C-alpha positions as CSV (number, residue, x, y, z in Angstrom):
1,M,-52.8,-24.5,85.5
2,A,-56.1,-25.0,87.4
3,R,-58.4,-22.3,87.3
4,L,-62.0,-21.6,89.4
5,V,-63.7,-20.2,87.5
6,K,-67.7,-18.6,88.4
7,F,-70.6,-19.0,86.8
8,D,-73.6,-17.6,87.6
9,G,-76.2,-18.5,85.5
10,L,-79.0,-21.0,86.6
11,K,-80.6,-21.6,83.2
12,P,-79.2,-22.2,79.6
13,I,-79.0,-19.3,77.3
14,K,-81.3,-20.3,73.9
15,I,-79.9,-19.1,70.6
16,E,-82.4,-19.5,68.1
17,P,-80.7,-19.7,64.6
18,Q,-83.1,-20.7,61.2
19,E,-83.4,-24.1,62.1
20,K,-83.8,-25.3,65.7
21,P,-83.0,-23.6,68.9
22,I,-79.4,-24.4,70.5
23,F,-79.1,-24.3,74.4
24,V,-76.0,-23.1,75.3
25,C,-74.9,-23.8,79.2
26,A,-74.7,-21.0,81.5
27,C,-74.1,-22.9,84.8
28,G,-70.8,-24.5,84.1
29,L,-71.9,-28.1,85.0
30,S,-72.7,-29.4,81.5
31,Q,-70.8,-32.8,80.8
32,K,-71.5,-31.7,77.3
33,F,-70.4,-28.2,77.5
34,P,-70.6,-25.7,75.9
35,I,-74.2,-27.4,74.8
36,C,-76.8,-27.5,78.0
37,D,-77.3,-30.9,79.2
38,G,-79.8,-30.3,81.9
39,H,-77.2,-30.3,84.7
40,H,-78.2,-26.6,85.8
41,K,-81.3,-28.2,87.4
42,G,-78.9,-29.1,90.3
43,C,-78.2,-25.6,91.2
44,A,-81.7,-24.4,91.2
45,A,-81.6,-24.4,95.4
46,E,-78.5,-22.5,95.5
47,D,-77.9,-18.8,97.0
48,P,-77.4,-16.5,94.6
49,T,-75.5,-14.7,97.3
50,R,-72.9,-17.6,98.0
51,T,-70.5,-19.5,96.1
52,Y,-70.5,-22.9,95.4
53,Q,-67.5,-25.5,94.1
54,Y,-68.8,-28.8,91.7
55,D,-67.0,-32.2,91.7
56,A,-65.6,-33.0,88.3
57,E,-69.2,-34.8,87.6
58,G,-71.2,-31.4,88.3
59,Q,-72.4,-32.7,91.3
60,N,-71.9,-32.4,95.0
61,P,-71.8,-28.6,95.5
62,R,-69.9,-27.4,98.5
63,E,-69.9,-23.6,99.7
64,V,-66.7,-22.3,99.2
65,A,-65.7,-19.4,101.7
66,Q,-64.9,-15.8,100.3
67,G,-60.7,-16.0,99.5
68,E,-60.6,-19.8,99.4
């Protein structure tokens, strides 16, 4: 069953265990999810009041109308 999941993070969440920091994806675009791989840089220009849908590679955003 397919689902549309709404992520609202524009940068990763930093977790600092004892050794080195780990960055967890908060935008949903990482190809290594749940680990951040830098794809959040592609959503930096998004309008926070709008909803966007990305293709399977986490690229080519398109605005989604409410209720779509």
